[in-house]
Steps between C-alpha positions, in 0.01 A plus 500: 500500500350765725636848435469757777561871453670657803549873542501789741637850523870560551586441866180304569674171581459316173842334532402345834185357344690372198761331719230337713319362196831365370559321832152348468590355161409770253714574198577871508536703184624836631427797276774708666757229430386471140505877460866500608589208272364666187710815548833340588808615303488381142122456487263663255313639800793702627574629151139616465514681835817683401338607173196627690660664806864567410832334582521681835280223643803268478767434761867512395486119481227519236230368733175684562510775762156437645472817712599707197235328287237541774573873526415536132232234454282593797495874456182503288240271342652521153841382619350222709293381202814498286681287759212253530469475123859380479521270801154339519507319162845360572393379846186343351708309246737372768206404723345297217828311454507407869135390512549277198754300701287461816326171590128500433410416862695794641370804685673798342504829690576789268633787707421804285555846649283678240237231453217748555651782300567274202144362495621141546269398787236325281771267366518319835250261662592655835647839593661555841567854624717582801421838653643752740404866526711760322663652811609161624647420159690830494657418838602154380658636183700755698606263779556177308612622158654835583280675249458877533151590618421704190595209276294257708190717475552549126524125443184435701310779322599356161341162579138387515277629779361277774156525336637379168667205668184408690309484173711207380580327833359153557704482819598812699773445761561782743861551604464778753621275782799273554677288241404187694132596478525539122676166466226330704228651282688405184532137609130487583415627152737252339379187675129583525436667166786482251586132534134385494449722194801343327385147590150560368639647181731202448204265545279719277261522792302797625499618859205403713218747445316674782155358572371743763358848458699781660431871549577717199868582469563852366831379353334248266488744205871579539586130526290430192674779310836331559361169379345663193830666408683169545249315282503769232877468483485120483221489241624786285306573182298179532288655777229726360430625850571400860243585768455469874168317540307327776400618846838649592452746210200650681612766752411431863356156425568197721645209302740211504856626504556393140571739214316406179643620170363453150724492194306551178640333189394441139462124531559203727798414280658828605414419862691172464800689362519695826546196725880507529524878522251508786680212673823701493309793648385280788159377377478128416211376289237276657418246233180374662331843490411552134165677510265708707187321612267491199203730557233321305225706659674818387493415130231752419726772638791376293286482185405867535864592438538295183691213653446130453367354821710184484712421801824539304472872555540449874841340452812669635852432623574536868824578682564573866788644697765275648576773756349409839517866601270627225230252389393599150276347234568578135211435261589510130187551291424575138403851397123534454408162648227511766727401788749774408228764477323395816820515708526870412128565534478337842750742657325802348160369615617445857668839520186677382242314712529489882199269524660245271822517699315427823305216337812340355689533828223304674531233232875484549467465876251216456734334250787534746297323768397231253861442396611480862243231573581311180825442315630836617675576172468784254313285247229429757479870581461594132237233437292626794477844334392373157119508552515873579696568183240351270269794568787745546601470134161621383480776761848626423440520126166670558687762702761530225223568246338760723819702548663434164794308644712296258824313559 
């Protein structure tokens, strides 16, 4: 099952996107619908709201008077927090009941109005945000819903900002134009990213990794931050730390468009325990990648830090993203082992030494050319860089000693 988190500010066009995804075959779990279900007459949710806000939020029929509740619940942060504290747990429980009944090969789109505000974004392998600017949303709320302008602006002000939404958005769909334009963009996303993602996940297969160097992308750190938060959520207490590593962690540095993340754990047994959790998060395990290349010539460096130099300490577990829109490698390594330490050291060394960055970039470009003339795959590219690394280990640790760096 691939779970997608869908959200956007009130009046942004989220319902259009949700309907389009449903027409494409997605199973929609609508947070607004669930929020209404859990406060219907006779429910514990409605009783809790009456206790919190008074019986004047009820219609003569006994049903919830939503405008009356909104007038009280959205007047200040304390009231809004009280409302969310009642409704959110009940919606979460109902959502869990629905998901338990869904087929495992389904694509489930969870339409959650307050996904950002509730901190739920890291729970989803993919987050889709639909956006329209505030003034346009105000006009839509007035014209299409008959909402008073003051109420429309209050509702918008009470929700997450555009910046907060961008921080969690894997896909950002602009809805400043026509409905037809949004539908076209939504279908493109569904068929060219979401369905391939779901297929890869079902096959426990990673997306094809990039093999060519590209100019530095200033958004790489933000993209990595989303991945880190997702992996921290999936791994929970079993992750001692989760770090953005590799060339994309070095600002302004040309690299393959692949985010590398390291999860540090206590043992390889713990790494094995994470396999299913990471699969659910969108990162299948690659069984044939079980260790980093053994650095026999670097053993003297390893010995200096009280480690055994046997090749076991270069073992790891390796996962990669099934999402074709965000190639990602996830290296799970044991705390204190040389491969875990060097992954952290290497980023610090590159950041601190422009000459090393230039040298390594030349090596990468040569490896890229070698891979293109050979098998053309990522394994060939990595193997072509290995001779440079044999000396790099010693140089990097010498630098670490000189500046007092430790992982």
